[in-house]
C-alpha positions in Angstrom: 58.8 63.4 150.9 55.6 64.3 149.2 53.6 62.7 146.4 55.7 64.4 143.8 58.9 62.7 145.1 57.0 59.4 144.8 56.2 60.1 141.2 59.9 61.0 140.5 61.1 57.8 142.2 58.5 55.7 140.3 59.8 57.3 137.0 63.5 56.8 137.7 64.1 53.6 139.8 62.5 50.8 137.7 64.4 51.9 134.6 67.7 52.1 136.4 67.5 48.7 138.2 66.4 47.0 135.0 69.8 47.9 133.6 71.7 46.6 136.7 72.3 50.0 138.3 72.5 49.9 142.1 71.0 52.4 144.5 72.7 53.8 147.5 71.0 55.9 150.1 70.9 56.6 153.8 67.8 54.6 154.9 66.1 57.7 156.4 62.4 58.2 156.5 61.1 60.0 153.4 62.9 59.9 150.0 65.6 57.4 151.2 63.0 54.9 152.3 61.0 55.3 149.1 64.1 54.8 147.0 65.2 51.6 148.8 61.6 50.2 148.8 61.1 50.9 145.1 64.5 49.4 144.3 63.6 46.2 146.2 60.1 46.1 144.5 61.8 46.5 141.1 64.1 43.5 141.9 67.2 45.7 142.1 70.0 45.9 144.6 70.3 48.7 147.1 72.8 49.7 149.8 71.7 51.4 153.0 74.5 53.5 154.6 73.5 54.0 158.2 74.3 57.0 160.4 74.4 54.5 163.4 76.0 51.2 164.2 75.1 47.9 162.5 73.5 46.6 165.7 71.5 49.8 166.1 69.5 50.3 162.9 68.1 53.8 162.5 65.3 54.5 162.0 64.1 51.4 163.9 60.8 51.8 162.1 62.6 50.8 158.9 63.8 47.4 160.2 61.4 45.6 158.0 62.6 47.5 154.9 66.2 46.9 155.9 65.5 43.2 156.2 64.0 43.2 152.7 67.1 45.0 151.4 69.3 42.2 152.7 66.9 39.4 151.5 67.0 41.0 148.0 70.8 40.9 147.8 71.5 44.4 149.0 73.5 45.5 152.0 73.4 47.5 155.2 76.7 49.2 155.9 78.1 51.6 158.5 81.4 53.3 159.3 80.5 53.4 163.0 81.1 50.9 165.8 78.4 48.3 166.1 76.3 49.9 168.9 76.7 53.6 167.9 73.6 55.7 168.5 72.2 57.8 165.6 73.4 61.2 166.8 73.2 64.3 164.5 76.9 64.5 163.9 77.0 61.0 162.4 74.9 61.9 159.4 77.3 64.1 157.5 79.9 61.3 157.7 77.2 58.9 156.4 76.5 61.3 153.5 80.2 61.4 152.6 80.2 57.6 152.3 77.1 57.6 150.2 78.7 60.1 147.8 82.0 58.1 147.8 80.3 54.8 147.0 78.5 56.4 144.0 79.6 57.8 140.7 76.6 60.1 140.7 74.2 61.6 143.2 70.6 62.3 142.2 68.7 64.7 144.5 65.0 63.9 144.2 63.7 66.4 146.7 65.5 68.8 149.1 64.7 71.8 151.1 67.2 74.7 151.2 68.9 73.0 154.3 68.9 69.3 153.7 71.1 66.2 154.1 70.8 65.6 150.4 72.6 68.9 149.8 75.4 67.8 152.1 75.6 64.6 150.0 75.7 66.6 146.8 78.5 68.8 148.2 80.6 65.7 149.1 79.9 64.3 145.6 81.2 67.4 144.0 84.3 67.4 146.2 84.9 63.8 145.2 84.6 64.6 141.4 81.2 62.9 141.1 78.2 63.8 138.9 75.3 65.6 140.6 71.8 65.5 139.2 68.6 67.2 140.5 64.9 66.6 139.9 63.1 70.0 139.4 60.0 70.6 141.4 57.3 73.1 142.3 58.2 76.7 143.2 55.1 76.8 145.5 56.8 75.3 148.6 60.2 74.8 150.0 60.6 71.1 149.5 62.3 71.7 146.1 64.4 74.7 146.9 67.5 72.7 147.3 67.1 71.0 143.9 66.6 74.3 142.2 69.7 75.7 143.9 71.7 72.7 142.7 70.4 73.2 139.1 71.4 76.9 139.3 74.8 75.8 140.4 75.3 73.4 137.4 73.7 70.1 138.5 72.1 68.3 135.6 68.3 68.6 135.5 66.7 65.1 135.5 63.3 64.2 134.2 63.9 60.6 133.3 66.5 57.8 133.6 68.0 58.7 130.2 69.1 62.1 131.6 71.3 60.2 134.0 72.7 57.2 132.1 73.7 59.3 129.1 76.2 61.2 131.4 78.0 57.9 131.9 78.4 57.0 128.3 75.6 54.4 128.2 74.6 53.5 124.7 70.9 54.1 124.9 68.3 56.2 123.1 65.9 58.4 124.9 63.0 56.1 124.1 64.6 53.0 125.5 63.8 51.8 129.0 66.9 52.6 131.1 67.4 52.0 134.8 68.9 54.5 137.3 69.6 54.5 141.0 69.9 57.2 143.6 72.8 57.7 144.0 74.0 55.8 141.0 76.3 52.8 140.9 76.8 50.3 138.1 77.7 46.8 139.1 81.2 45.8 138.1 83.5 42.8 138.8 85.3 44.9 141.5 82.8 45.4 144.4 84.7 48.5 145.5 84.3 50.1 142.1 81.1 52.1 141.6 79.6 54.2 138.8 
């Protein structure tokens, strides 16, 4: 993740969590970590979906962040057995769960080959909305987002661009909150938006 990704996250997350949207991501270094951290800072709830077991947090360097997620009312979840190591083949399964828990997937930054694109593919397969933040054409960190936009993903520049797709009654000038990927709290913990 570069400085531009930080700006996009700063622009999107506070507005989304203010309106009780939850953020789900994979806890990886980069955009995932920035999203979880900004959500916690904004007093929102976030879910980390691990590509490893619950007794083997990965990356280990995010243990402090993961503890903050739990202390702020968020969750750490995994579909793997407790001691599972974070091997490469685990991450597509993790990305499928991220997409499945979310009504929409927002790709903030992605190279042409990226786990975020895998999550977006799963989201489309599952009938979910896909959103992408446009970026610079000068380097490859945004190529995946541009590809998604070319394929029909909704271009996102602010929280309004996301929430309006879910029928939220807001005007463009109102503060709205969004999460990456999106979920709206409901009375049924298994239902997400």
